[in-house]
N, C-alpha and C positions, 0 to 999 in steps of 0.2 A: 591619509587617515590614522586612528590610533587601532593597532591589531591586537592591542591585551587583550581584547576580552575573546578573540578568536585563537589567542595563543595559551590561554588558561583554559577554556576548553577543551582544546585539542589535549592538554597535560589529563585534565582532570578527566574527562571521560573517553578519550580515545587511547589514553595510557602512553601518547609519546607526543615529542615537539618535531612540528613541522619545519623542513631544513627550508621550505619555501611556505612561509603561510600565506600570503597572497593567491594561493591555489586553493585554499581552504575558503578564503573570504568572496575568492570567485566562485565558489561549487553552491555559496548560499546567496547568488546575486543573483534575483528574476530579470528577465528581458526589462519590465517596464522600471525596473530602477534605473537600469542604463538610458533609457529613452527621456527619464525625466532628468537624470541627472548626468551630464556631456563629460563630466570630467573623470567617469567611471568606464572604463575602457573596456569591460568585458562583462560578457552574462555568463548562466551556468550549462546550454545547452549544448553545445560540444563535449564540457567534463560529463554532463549525463548520457550522451550518448556514448563514451568510451564506459562508463560506469556500469551502462544498463547493458555492456558486451561482458565486462567482468563478471557482474553478477549472473551472468546466464549462464557462462562457462563454469562457473564456481559451481553453482546449484546443481549443473547438468551432472557434472565430475562428481559429486557425492551421494547423487541419486544413484547414477550409473555403480559407484562403488559398494552400495549399499541395499539397493533392491535391486532384487531378480525379477524384475517385472517387461510387460510387452511396452513397446516404445508409446500407446497410444497412451495407458496410466502412468507412465515417468511424463510425461507431457503436461499431463493433468497437474500431477502432483509441483512438476514446477510451477506451471501457472500459480496454484493455490500460495506456492510460496512468494512468487515477488508479484504479485495482482496488486493493485495499488494502493488497496486498503493495508495490506501486510507492511508494506513497506513505510507507508504514513504512519502507521503505528511503532514504529519502528524510531522513524524520527520524534515522534512526538515525545516517546520514552528517553530519548538522547538527550532532548531537551536543549535542539538547539533553534526552535522558531523564534526567540527574543533576538538574533543573530542574524535570520535571514532579511534580507535586504529585497523591499518593495517602493513601488510607487504607491503615492497617497491615495490612490483609485484602488489598488489591489488592496493594500491593507482592512478597506471596508467590505470587501469582495464576502463570497457567500462560503457558508463551511465546506463544503464540496470542494468551490476553486481552491480555499485552505490547503484541503487533502492533498489535490493533486499537486502543489505546490511544494508542499514537505516530501511527497513521495519524490519528486524529482530532484530535490535535492538531496536526498536519500542516495540517488545512484548518482548525483553528481559528487559529493564527497568520496564514495568509492573511487571514481574515478581520480581524484585526487590523490587520495592514498597511494592510489596504484602508481602514480606518476611520481608521487614525494618520496615514498617507503618501499614499493616493490611489492609483484603480487602475493607473497607471503603474506606482507601486513593486509593487504585486500582481502585476501581468503581467510585470516582471523577476523578482521571486523564482521564479514558475510556470515561466518559461522555463527558469531557471538550473538550476533543482533535479528538474523533471518532464519539460520537454519535449526535452530535450536526451537521452532516452531514446529517442526515436521513430525510430531508425537501428538501433538494437539490437533492439525489437520488433520492425521490418521485417525484419532479418536472421534474425533467431531464429522469428519466425512465431507466435509468441505471442500476437500479435492474435488470429488463428483459432481457433475451438473446437477445444481441443488433443485432446481423443478422437478428434474427427471427422480430425484432420489425422493424427496418427499413423499415423490405420489407411488415410488415403492413400496416405502414405508405405511403410508395412509391405507392402500391396496391389501399390504400382510396382515397390519393390526385393526385395521376398523373395516375389510371389505370395501372402501369408496372411494373415490377419486377428490380430492381437494379441491376447493371451489375460491378463487380469488376476487375479491370485490375492491372497488377503488372505495377509499374512507375519507379522504381529505384531497384539496388540488389548490394550492397557493402558489403565487406569485403572475409575474407578469408572463406574457407567451413566450416570449425567448429566454426565460429562466424559470419555468415552472418546476414545482415539486409536487411529488406526488406522494400518498399514504396510501397503500396496499394491505389490506387482511387477509392471512389465508383461513378458509374455514374447512373444516372436517365435521360433519353432521351437523352443520350449523353451527358449530362449537370454533371460537375463535381460537386461533393455536399459536399465533405468529403475525407481527407488522413487521412492514418495512419501507423506507421511504426511498424518493429516489430522483433524477429527473427525464425519466422517462417511466411509461408503467411499466415497459418490461424489465427496466434496472428494480423498482420498488419489489414488483411479483419475485424477483432472483432473491432480492434482499430478505422479504417475507419467507421464501421459501427457506431460507438459510434459519430463521429463527423456527420456523416449522421443525425441522430438523432436529435440534435442539430441544427443541418439546418432547419429541418422542425419545432422544435420546437419554432424558431425565426422567423417564416414568419410572 
């Protein structure tokens, strides 16, 4: 295959040339592509496994050195840094989505499925960088694209349990407990999407979507937190 687009991406977006460009190609190859193209020998799950471990180590080391907090808070901060949404967004910002190799079916999958795939690819890219360039290069990559989000996470309070936090804010500011209402459901039973609203004194302060009511409520709570923060 022509690896030129991957080499150009590495130079322009990552700032270096891979010694083994096939590592980057593999990092951006989903299992479904290998199932559909027998000439493709490897998908990205092993690199994702490695990259996840490197990401956890780098983020844990960063938090330990910079924040004098108890273990529970440190764990919550790390979870906020490395959750699927955070690393999926980092992947979108990098712009590697056109290089991700998927089966025809996966290309037409749900937005949620694509977000998960992009997040998995991000971890696999970390694994590829670690193998090809070493720990320091992987650490620099994570610092540039993930650790820089810590200030926003702290400011917005997204490291905290969203539903508990928005309840605290609602009780403090308005003296009431927020109420969640399902506004919309769509899709087949095996792939439903729920839209939930969070209401304070019958006023809608945020909406969220998810593949379960719990996920949609959590996302609505995050929007509710932003509503209070922006007052």
